[in-house]
C-alpha positions in Angstrom: 68.6 109.8 105.5 71.6 107.6 104.6 73.5 108.4 101.4 76.2 106.3 99.7 78.5 108.5 97.6 80.5 106.3 95.3 82.7 106.3 92.2 81.6 104.2 89.2 78.5 102.5 88.0 77.5 98.9 88.6 77.6 96.9 85.3 76.8 93.4 86.5 73.1 92.6 86.7 73.4 90.3 89.7 75.0 93.1 91.7 72.4 95.6 90.6 69.7 93.2 91.8 71.5 92.7 95.2 71.9 96.4 95.6 68.2 97.1 94.7 67.0 94.4 97.1 68.8 95.9 100.1 67.9 99.4 99.1 64.2 98.4 99.2 64.7 96.6 102.6 66.4 99.7 104.1 63.8 102.1 102.8 61.3 100.5 105.2 63.4 102.0 108.0 64.9 105.1 106.5 65.4 106.7 103.1 68.6 105.7 101.4 70.1 107.2 98.3 73.0 106.1 96.2 74.9 108.9 94.4 77.2 107.5 91.7 79.9 109.7 90.3 81.6 109.0 87.0 84.6 106.8 87.1 87.4 108.9 85.8 90.8 107.6 84.6 92.3 110.9 85.9 92.6 110.3 89.6 92.9 114.0 90.5 89.7 114.7 88.6 87.9 111.8 90.4 89.1 113.2 93.8 88.0 116.7 92.8 84.5 115.5 91.8 84.2 113.4 95.0 85.3 116.4 97.1 82.7 118.6 95.5 80.0 116.1 96.1 80.7 115.8 99.9 78.1 117.8 101.9 79.8 119.3 104.9 76.5 119.4 106.9 76.2 115.5 106.6 78.0 113.2 108.9 80.6 111.8 106.4 82.1 108.4 106.8 85.0 107.3 104.6 85.2 103.6 103.9 88.9 102.9 103.8 91.2 100.0 104.6 93.0 102.2 107.2 89.8 102.9 109.1 88.5 101.4 112.4 86.9 98.0 112.2 83.5 97.5 113.8 81.5 94.4 114.4 77.8 94.4 113.3 76.5 95.5 116.8 79.0 98.3 117.0 78.1 99.5 113.5 74.4 99.4 114.4 75.1 101.5 117.6 77.2 103.9 115.5 74.3 104.4 113.0 71.7 104.7 115.7 73.7 107.3 117.7 74.8 109.3 114.7 71.2 109.6 113.3 70.1 111.1 116.6 72.6 113.9 116.3 72.7 114.3 112.5 69.8 113.6 110.1 72.2 112.5 107.3 75.0 110.0 107.2 77.0 109.8 104.0 79.2 106.7 103.4 81.9 107.4 100.9 83.4 104.7 98.7 86.3 105.7 96.5 87.3 104.3 93.1 89.9 101.7 92.3 92.7 103.9 93.7 90.8 104.6 97.0 90.4 107.8 98.9 93.2 110.3 99.4 94.1 112.5 102.4 92.0 115.4 101.2 88.8 113.3 101.2 89.7 111.5 104.5 90.2 115.0 106.1 86.6 116.0 105.1 85.2 112.9 106.9 84.0 112.7 110.4 84.9 109.0 110.7 86.9 106.4 108.8 85.7 102.8 108.9 87.2 99.7 107.5 85.1 96.6 106.8 88.1 94.4 106.3 91.8 94.3 105.5 90.8 92.5 102.3 90.2 94.4 99.0 86.7 93.9 97.5 85.4 94.6 94.0 83.6 97.9 94.0 80.1 96.6 93.2 80.4 93.7 95.7 81.5 96.1 98.4 78.5 98.3 97.8 76.3 95.2 98.3 78.2 94.4 101.5 77.7 97.9 102.9 74.0 97.9 102.1 73.6 94.5 103.8 75.4 95.8 106.9 73.2 98.9 107.0 70.1 96.7 106.7 71.5 94.4 109.4 72.1 97.5 111.6 68.4 98.5 111.4 67.3 95.0 112.3 69.6 95.1 115.3 68.5 98.6 116.3 64.8 97.5 116.1 65.4 94.2 118.0 64.2 92.2 115.0 65.4 88.8 114.1 67.9 88.5 111.2 71.4 89.4 112.4 72.5 86.2 114.1 
């Protein structure tokens, strides 16, 4: 199973549609779950809630600008190899202030998708598209080029 643990709800209908479309596509390969935590104006409370929601038995991946960048093929290999060893991968997306050292320390890996900053909802869509692309690559199916 792949989980996406994130802060905040998506308000824009077009982003909800994008996210739902990719969730449906990914579910043909593997179950995917999105866990939304309440966006909290108190950053420390947001971090505490996020910390409590992290399952230490999952392979936890922080998505952070300071992480290692992978291309699509490397990302696919990472997912493929990790799911062989661990049945659950959880991708963690922070709120507007990002993830702090406490959360990063709880993660097995830190990945960056770009040096750019993306709106939260759009990034969730980008992550889902890349997960879908990874499964297409893993299964030698056309799509990713």
